[in-house]
TORMI-388901 format. One record per residue: y, z, x of N, C-alpha, C in turn; residue in one letter. Coordinates in steps of 0.02 Angstrom, whole numbers, plus 50000, padded with zeros to 5 digits. Atoms other than C-alpha are relative to their C-alpha. Example, Ala and Ser with C-alpha at 12.3 -4.5 7.8 and 13.67 -1.06 7.14 Angstrom:
499415000050045497755039050615500605000050045A/499414999749958499475035750684500555003749961S/
END
This chain:
500384995850046484984916946507500074997449929M/500005002450068484504911246332500105005949953N/499874994350044485304923146203499465000849946P/500514999650053484024918746067499355002850027L/500624997549971482574921946185500065007450014R/499904992949987483314938646236499965004149936T/500044996450064483534943746054499295000249974L/500695000150022481754938446018499585005350034N/500354994849963481134950346153500215006949976K/499764993450019482234964746096499835001649927L/500134998950071481984962245909499514994749975F/500495005250017480354952645880499934998949925P/500075000850072480404955545691500624997149967T/499375002650027482174948845669499924992549984L/500065006950020482264932245575500464995450040G/499585004949964483024916145642500725000649980I/499314999250024484554918145532500325006150032R/499734993949970484774935845595500154999250073G/499885001149929484604930245775500634995950012K/499415004349991485914916445756500635004049984I/499414996050018487114928045666500145005250054I/499914994849948486804941345798500324997050062S/499715003249940487204929045939500744998749989V/499295001650013488824923345856500415006349999V/499624993850004489364941045815500045003550068L/499984996949933488894946845990500554996850042T/499465003349962490014933646069500695001949973F/499364997950029491394938145947500175007150022T/499884993149978491194956445991500195000450073M/499835000049928491204952746177500724997650010I/499325002449994492794942546157500505005349978L/499554994750024493584956646056500055005750051T/499994994549951493064969746184500404998150062M/499615002349943493784959246325500755000449984V/499294999750021495404957846226500255007249998T/499804992950004495434976546193500105002950070I/499954997449932495114980546376500634997350034I/499415002949969496464968346431500645003249974F/499404996950029497714975646309500075007350022M/499974993149977497244993346360500275000450071Q/499755000149931497534989146542500744998550001V/499295001850002499184980846501500425005849972S/499634994450029499744995046387500045005950048F/500014994349954499195007946514500504999050057R/499535001349945500214999446651500725000749977A/499314999750025501784997646543500195007249983V/499844993150021501705014946465499985004750060I/500024995949940501205022446633500654999550040G/499355000949965502775015046710500555003749963E/499504996350039503795022146568499925007550009Q/500114992949988502975039046594500285002150068M/499724998549934503455038346778500765000549997D/499274999850007505245034446732500235006249961Q/499844994050039505245048346602499935006250043K/500094994249956504575060546732500585000650048A/499444999849953505935055646854500645002449966A/499404997950037507295057446722499985007549983T/500074992950020506615074246663500105004650059T/499944995549942506495081646840500725000250024I/499295000049980508275076046882500425004249953R/499624996150050508945083346720499865007550007N/500174993049995507985099546745500295003250063L/499704997249939508575101946925500755001149991T/499284999250010510365099146871500155006149956A/499874994450045510235111946731499755006650029R/500264993849971509315124446842500465003050052S/499584997549946510695126146971500405006149979K/499564994550021511835137446870499605006649991E/500374993750006510475150246819499765002750068P/500244997749935509835150946998500585003050040I/499434997549962511565153147074500245006749971L/499784993750031511965166946948499445005149994T/500594995650001510225174446968499835002149928D/500154998850071509975173046780499284997649987N/500715001850007508085173246772499824998749927I/500155001050070508055174546583500194993049977F/499785006750019509055158646562499554994650032K/500445004849966507935149946688499334999649963L/500605000050042506405155346587500104995949937Y/499865003550063507225149046428500044992550011Q/499955007149984507625132446511499304996950010L/500675002649987505835130346570499594999449935A/500385000250062505055134846401500274994849952Y/499715005250044506275123746305499784993050022D/500215006549974505805109246418499284998349979T/500715001150020503945111546380499944998949925V/500085000450072504175114146192500294993749971E/499675005950027505315099146166499674993450021K/500335006149977504165086746253499255001149997N/500734999150009502355085046199499604998050062D/500375002249941501875076846363500065004950058D/499914995149946502475091346472499565006149984I/500464994450011501145104846492500205006250041I/499794994149964501965116146620500644998550039Y/499425000149955503555119946719499955006450042V/499974993949959503615131646867500474998950059Y/499545000049942504815136047007499675003950056Y/500274996649942504305140847182500524999650056R/499575000549941505165144347347499644996150054D/500285004249947504845135547511499375003250031V/500594996649974503525148547555499445000349948E/500495000650054502535144247396499925006449960D/500004994350046502975160047305500274997849933N/499815002350066503045156647117500555004649974V/499444996150028504705162047042499895001249926V/500184999550071504335158346859499524994349984I/500435005550022503065147946764499905000749925H/500075000150073502655143246584499275000649978T/500704999150020500775146146587499925006449960F/500074994350046500185158046451499665006050033Q/500394994449974498925168446548500125001150075E/499914999149928498945165546735500184993250030Y/499785006149966499615153046859499414997350043F/500545002949959498295141146934500214999450073P/499785000249930498405143847122499914993250033P/500115006649969497765126247159500614995549994D/499405004150007499405119047096500475000550060L/499574999149942500275126047249499794995650059L/500255004149944499215114547359500204992749993K/499855007150011499865098247286500754998949999V/499315002550007501465088347291500505003850043N/499524997249953502375094347447500324994750044H/499815005349953502805077347518500664996649984S/499375003350017504525073747444500505000850057F/499464999849950506015069847555500585004249974S/499434995750019507555080347555500474996349953E/499545003150048508625076647404499664995349952G/500375004650043507255066247318499465003849964E/500564997050036505895069847193499354996950025Y/500665002549981504025067647222499555000049938S/500455000750058502735061647096499294998850026L/500705000849983500865064047120499584999949936E/500445000750058499495058746998499295002050020K/500714998749989497735065446985499655000949933F/500405000250061496345064246858499755007049982Q/500274993850026495875079246750499544998449941T/500455001150057494655081746606500374997449939E/499605002250058496065078546480500344993350011E/499665006349986496795063346566500355000250068G/499635000449936498005058746706500585004949998I/499454995149994499155072946760500494997650052L/499465001849953500825068646840500385006350018R/499624994249977501515082746944500634997450036D/499365002249973503365079446976500375006050029T/499674994449966504285090347100500664997750031A/499355001649969506085090947164500355006550018A/499614994049983507185103547254500615000749954P/499434998950044508505111447145500664998550036V/499405001249960509795110547285499814995450058F/500105004249941509995098147425500315003550060T/499724997049940510345102847604499655006550017G/500324993849977510005119647684499865004949944P/500104995250054510115128747517499384998549958E/500565002250043508565119647447499395004550011S/500564995349993507475135047443499575000349937E/500374999850063506915132847262499804992949981I/500275006550022505805118447205499725000949931I/500254999850068505425114847023499454994649993V/500565004650015503785106746966499934999249925H/500115001550070503495098246799499354996149995V/500645003450009501755093246741499994995849937G/500045004650057501605077946629499284997949989F/500665002750019499985073646537500114993849957M/499895006450033499775055946469499775000049927D/500184999850070499595061146287500294994149961Y/499685005750035500815047746229499634993550015S/500365006049980499875034646327499334999749961L/500644999950036498225040046249500094998549926Q/499875001250071498965040146074500154992649987A/499835007150008499685022646096499394995650008A/500615004049990498065015846164499525000949942L/500444998850057497085024046023500224996149938G/499745003750058498215016345890499884992550008L/500115007249988498114999045969499264998349993A/500725001350005496225000445982499775000149928T/500184999850071496065005445799500194993649963Q/499785006150034497074990545744499574994050021R/500425005549977496064978645852499305000449970L/500664999250031494444985945785500014998049926L/499945002050070495054983345607500004992449994A/499995007349999495434965145647499304997250017V/500675002349980493734963445731499505000749942S/500444999150057492834970545579500084994549948G/499875005550046493664957845467499724993550026T/500265006249970493214944045589499244999849997T/500734999750004491404949845595499754998049931F/500225001450069491244949245406500084992749983I/499885007150015492034932045390499534995550039A/500455004249959491024924845533499285000649976T/500684999150025489404932245467499874996149937G/500085003850062489674924445295499954992650014I/500015007249984490044907245368499344998150034L/500625001749964488554907645486499405000649953V/500554999250047487414913745346499894993749959F/500085006050042487764898745234499834993950043F/500155005849957487724886445380499264999950020F/500694999949977486044892245446499504999049942T/500455000850057485284892745271499874992749985T/500085007150020485594874445234499804995650059Y/500135004449943485454867445410499345001450035A/500594998349960483964876645483499475004149964A/500484995250027483154890445381499504996749952I/500455003150048482444879745240499464995850034N/500545003649965481534867645358499535004650038P/500424995449962480914882245462499525003749954I/500444996750048480224890945307499414995549982N/500545004750014479234875345269499494999950057S/500454999749943478534875745445499635006650003L/500314993449997478174894345429499385000449955L/500584999950044476984891445283499394997150035E/500565003049963475924880245392499755004650055S/500194995349947475954892945533499585005749971V/500384994650030475344906645416499294997849982R/500675002550016473904895745361499564999850063A/500385000349937473384893345543499835007050023V/500144993249978473524912045580499435003249961T/500564997550039472244915145442499344997050022K/500625002749973470984905045541499904992749987G/500075007150015471254887445476500304995950056N/499745003649943471434878645643500014992449989L/499965007150015471234861645561500654998149966S/499365001250033472934863445476500494996850049R/499505003449959474274851645543500665000049964R/499334999650027476154851845518500324993150001V/499645006350005477174836945459500735001549984T/499284999050009479084836845475500334993149997V/499705006650010480124822445411500604998650046S/499415001049958481644825345523499804997850070S/500125002349932481824818545699500355004350052S/499634995649955482684833445778499515004750036D/500414995249964482044848745872499435002749958E/500544997750043481014853945721499404995350004L/500555004849992479984838045741499635001450065R/500324998349936479674842545923499605006449993I/500354993750011479194860145869499344998849963L/500615001550038477954853145743499474996750043A/500485003449956477154841745872499695005050049D/500264995149954476994856045995499525004949965E/500434995650039476254866945859499324996849987F/500635003650011474944853845817499594999850064N/500365000049937474504852546001499715006850015L/500234993149987474364871446013499395001649958M/500574998550042473184872545865499374996350024T/500575003749973472074859145942499715003750061E/500244996349942471994869046104499685006649980K/500314993850024471634884946007499294998649974L/500675001750025470184876245922499524999050059A/500425000949941469524870946092499835006750033Q/500124993449970469744888546158499495004049960T/500484996450043468794895646009499294997450013R/500665002849987467354883646041499745002350068R/500204997749933467344888346226499825007449999S/500144992750004467414906946184499335001249967R/500654999250034465954905346063499434998350047D/500525001849952464954896546198499905005350053G/500054994849949465364910046326499665006349971L/500314994150030464874923846204499254998949994I/500715001450005463214915246174499665000650068K/500284999449933462934913846361499955007250023K/500014992949981463404932146385499435003649967L/500554996850036462174937646251499334997950030I/500625002449970460834926646328499875003350067S/500074996849935461174933946499499795007349993S/500194993050010461074951646433499275000649978Q/500694999850022459444947946345499524998550058E/500415001749943458744939946502499955005950048E/500004994149956459254955246604499555005549971E/500434995050031458404966546478499264998250008R/500705002349991456824955946487499775001250071K/500184999149930456854956646676499865007450015R/500114992849989457044975646676499355002249966V/500624998250035455654976946546499394997850039A/500575002449961454514966146654499895004350062R/500064995849941454904976646806499675006749982E/500284993550021454514992746712499274999349980L/500695000950024452944985646634499534998450058H/500455002449948452214976746786499925004950057D/500034995649941452644989446919499955007449980N/499984992950016453165006346851499465001949950T/500524998550049451995005546701499315000450031G/500654999949967450505001246809499935006150045Q/500034994249956450955015046932499875006349960S/500114994050042451045027946792499295000149972L/500695000250024449365021946723499525002150056S/500424997949943448615023946896500055007550011T/499914992849993449355041446904499585003749948L/500414996850052448505045746739499264999950020M/500695000649979446865039346806499845004850058L/500094995549943447105049246967499945007249977S/500044993250027447405065046865499305001349971L/500674999350028445755061846777499485001350055H/500454999049944444835060146942500105006950033F/499844993649969445755075547007499675005749962L/500324994750040445075085946864499255000750014E/500725000049990443295081146910499825000350075H/500164999249928443415084847095499445005150008S/500594995749992441785092647155500095004950057E/499924995649941442295099847324500745000950014T/499314998749980443885107047397500284994350042E/499775005649958443975092947524500154993949957E/499875005650045443815080047386500645001249960D/499404998350038445175089247288500634998650041F/499425001149956446395088947437500124992550010K/499925007249989446055070447466500324996749939Y/499725003050060446435066147285500715002449987K/499314997650004447995077147289500474995650042I/499605004249956448645066947436500074993049970E/499985006650032448195050747347500475000149940E/499554999450058449085056847190500735000450021F/499314999449974450645061547291500264993250023R/499805006749977450685044247369500164995449942S/499875004250059450545035647200500645002249964L/499394997550032451905046847129500624997950037L/499435002249960453085042847273500124992549990Q/499935007150012452725024347246500344998749933Q/499695000850066453195026047061500745001850003A/499294998049993454805035147107500394994650036I/499665005349963455255021647233500124993949956D/499925005850044454965008147102500565001149950Q/499474998550047456095016746976500684999850035V/499375000249962457445018947108500194992850016R/499865007049983457275000647156500294996349939F/499735003250061457544994946975500715002449987V/499334997450010459045006546960500494997150050S/499575002849948459725000047124500174992749986W/499875006950018459544982147064500534999549945Q/499525000250055460534986046906500705001950022L/499344997649978461954995146995499985001250075S/500014999349927462174992247183500515005050025P/499544994749977462955008847235500314998650068T/499685001249935463215003647418500594995349997P/499445004650004464384989847362500655003649988L/499394996150014465645002447294500205004250060D/499854995449946465495013847445500094996650068K/500035002849932465145002447593500334993250006L/499735006749996465844985347548499444994750000G/500475005450008465024968347537499514999450058L/500435001349942464354966847715499425004950003V/500534994949995463384983247722499575000149937E/500395000150061462854981747539499484994450002A/500475005649995462064964547571499465001750051V/500504998249950461224970947728499495005049972Q/500454995150030460504985847632499554996649948S/500395003550050459934974447491499444995850031F/500505004149967459044962547610499445004250030V/500524995649972458154976847698499525002449946R/500434997650054457514983647533499554994449974K/500415005550024456914966547479499454998250050Y/500525001249950456014964047643499435005149994E/500514994750008455134980747618499594999049937E/500365000750064454684976547438499564993849998T/500365006450007454154958247454499554998550060T/500405001349941453494957947632500174993650036G/499825006049963454324941547680500645001150039W/499464999149951455624939047816500644996549976Y/499355002750018457474936447783500455000150061V/499525000649945458664930147918500705000449970E/499334998950028460394936947875500524999450055L/499445000949952461964931047967500665000749963R/499344998850029463684937647923500514999650056I/499515001149946465174931648026500715000349972R/499285000150012467054934748027500205003349934D/499824996450061467054946647877500175007350013L/499904992949985467284963147968500725002249984E/499304998050010469194962947954500294997249936D/499775003050063469294954847782499875004949943I/500074995850060469624965347627499964995549939E/500125004450057468874955847482500185003449935L/499884997150066469424958347302499355002349968P/500624997450030468164968547200499624994749960P/500365004950041467784953947082499644994950044E/500345004749955467354942747231499375003450028V/500574996549971466214955947308499425000549951E/500544998950047465224959847150499674993549980I/500305006450021464984941647099499614996850057N/500375002749944464484936147273499355003950011L/500604995849993463274950747285499484998249947Y/500465001650054462514946447115499684993150011R/500285006649987462284928247168499445000650052V/500534999049950461324933647323499405003549969I/500544996350033460314945847218499594995449954Q/500345004650045459904932547087499594994850039E/500355005049961459434919847220499355002850030A/500604997049970458234931647309499485001849946L/500474998650054457484936947143499624993749979T/500325006350019457154918747096499504997750054N/500445002149945456414915247269499355004149999I/500594995749999455234930247258499534998449942S/500425001350058454614924847086499694993050001R/500215006950011454484906047099499894995950064H/499985004749943454724899047275499385000250044A/500574999149954453174905747366500224998850072R/499725001149933454264906147521499745005150049A/500174995449946453834913847688500625002150040E/499394998649962455584913447761500614998249958R/499375001150035457344914847689500565001050050V/499414999549957458974911747784500625000849955D/499374998850037460614918947716500575000150050I/499415000349957462284914747796500625001249959S/499364998650033463954922347743500534999950055V/499505000749947465494917347842500674998249970S/499315001750019467364914347836500224994150042M/499785005949964468024897147881500664997649970E/499335002350020469904893347868500195002549930Q/499804997050064470204905247723499524998949943G/500505001450052468644899747628499365003950015T/500624996249993467154911247601499414995349988L/500575004550003465544901647635499365004049992Q/500664996950011463824906847568499484994549999L/500555004850000462214897447606499345003850002Q/500664996850005460444902747557499474994550003I/500545004949991458934892547619499335003549996D/500694997449999457094895347584499524994250014D/500515005149985455514886047638499464999849947D/500484999750055454684887447468499804993249975G/500285006150028453904874547355500544995449972I/499475004250025455584868347290499914998049927G/500035002350069455934860247121500514994449991F/499535005450016456904846247037500545002949954N/499484996950041458574853446975500174996149937P/499805004150057458904838746859499515000549942D/500515000050052457264839946764499735006949983S/500274993350010456994858646769500085002349928L/499894997850069457784862546600499614995849951A/500345004550047457014847446518499255001349998R/500734999049997455254851446577499795007149984E/500214993050007455264870446567500435004049950N/499584996550049456604874646437500635002950031G/499354997549976458354881946448499925006650038E/500084993649966457694899046502499874999250074E/500175001149930457084891446665500634999250043A/499385001149962458884887246717500515005549989T/499504994850015459714903146654500255003550062M/499794996849939459714911346824500464995650042G/499585004749963460434895846908500694999349968L/499365000550035461774894046774500415006350009N/499644993749990462214912446793500345000150067S/499685000149934462524909946979500604995350001M/499435004650002463634894746946500595002949963K/499454997150039464634903946814500345005750038E/499694994649962464904919046927500464997350054R/499575002949948465574908247068500614996749969I/499435003250033466664898446947500515005149976A/499544994850023467414914746880500485002250054L/499564997949945468134918547053500304994050035I/499665005849975468774900947078499634996150054G/500395003549948467354894247184499554994649972G/500465005350018466034880647181499315001750027R/500684998749979464134882147190499584993749988L/500445005850006462874868247222499295002050020S/500714998649987460974868247225499664993550021I/500375005849974459964856147330499275002050008E/500714998349997458084856047307499594993849982S/500485005350017456574844647295499305002950007A/500694997349995454714847947268499724999350070P/500294999949934453904853047431500505000550057G/499495000049947455554853847528500455006249998R/499594994050002456234871047488500634999149959G/499385000050040457934875047412500575002550043T/499384997849967459714876747476500545001249947R/499454998150045461084885747380500635000950042I/499374999749962462884883447441500575001949952K/499434997850040464434892147375500615000450045A/499374999749964466264891047427500525003349954Q/499494996450038467664902747370500645000250041V/499354999749967469494900847415500295007049992E/499764993150004470074918447460500735000449982L/499284999850016471924914047445500115000149925S/499934999950072471644911447259499785006449968A/500254993750027470844928547240500315006150031N/499644994349972472024939447341499665003450057G/500314996849942470954942347496500505001650054G/499544997849949471874952047630499655000950066D/500274999149933471594951847815500355005750034Q/499714994049970471864968747899500244998650071N/
END
């Protein structure tokens, strides 16, 4: 993992000097934290062992001093002994005595005795003490227990609870001292790194930054020159290469925008022609029919013209629906590519009157990405539109198939054909706009499209798309 790259992602506005200082101080902090943790573990082990020894000594001393009050049945003195033990040792939080049947004799708790304490620390051997540790919210509690008497008379057991307050205080003091040393180290290291980075790296980078800012303002002809032969020289060379590629990308983008605008204008012209040539004429005919309808002489003539008017109106409605359907193929979203193409071909057969042979193979179980479906559909739509306008064809064959992970499209017509190489030169760029649009659509989804045609020999359009590059899934 690159620390500078990670800092750049976390703090994108942080300067180079700040990143370098941050890396150095981070490693210093990590080293300090490791040292603190190691010392805490060591201190905890040493002081914990001392606490265990202190607990053992305290329980032995308390059992020895408890014998006389118990034998003389002096409960007051036993209370005093227990309370003195708690008050004289800050680490002891309770003392209590119980019998072998877990009946509490006395205890030092202020309000009530916690009954859960009677469930712990019963595993000591006769004549020995037992020490159990368990974690609480305040720290580690050591419950030390021992019988006051050995042998058959050992009916009273004393428990002493030790909390590791001393251990926590010692660890806190050591941690404070280490943090103070770390703070001093941070300051000294930061000052040294600041001066080193200023003279060794920041000044050359600032010079490079001025050139970068000029390029960000749009001056892609600006180039960077660095006199050194280190990594900054490599950075400058890469920057110059990047600006050259950006200039190329800008030129390509401008060309694509121009093509997009041209395509949109061509689509608008096509829709306008459709509305003018078909829908407009139908509406004009409807107006004329209304005029004739007004001058009907007999009831029979009136009914005949009503039927004729209804037929013309339905034809106008169908034409408007057809234009709308061409603009947005609803079946493609609902039914998928196969049924959408079949529906499209049927409608074109009904509209144009010529025959289309459609063959679709091995696509039933293939789920195509949406961008592949819409672009392939538009290519078929554009091809059939061009054929209906220019080819004077009587028959069209369309084949869509899957072969070894590659989607194959082939469209053949028996029309008059044309010369693809001389079409633009002889008829202008607008004549090839539809063909270029098909090529660009196939290229957008990672495919290839070729056009084979000659005057009097019809036209063949072939397209190939690698589905593996577009995320096609087979169910």
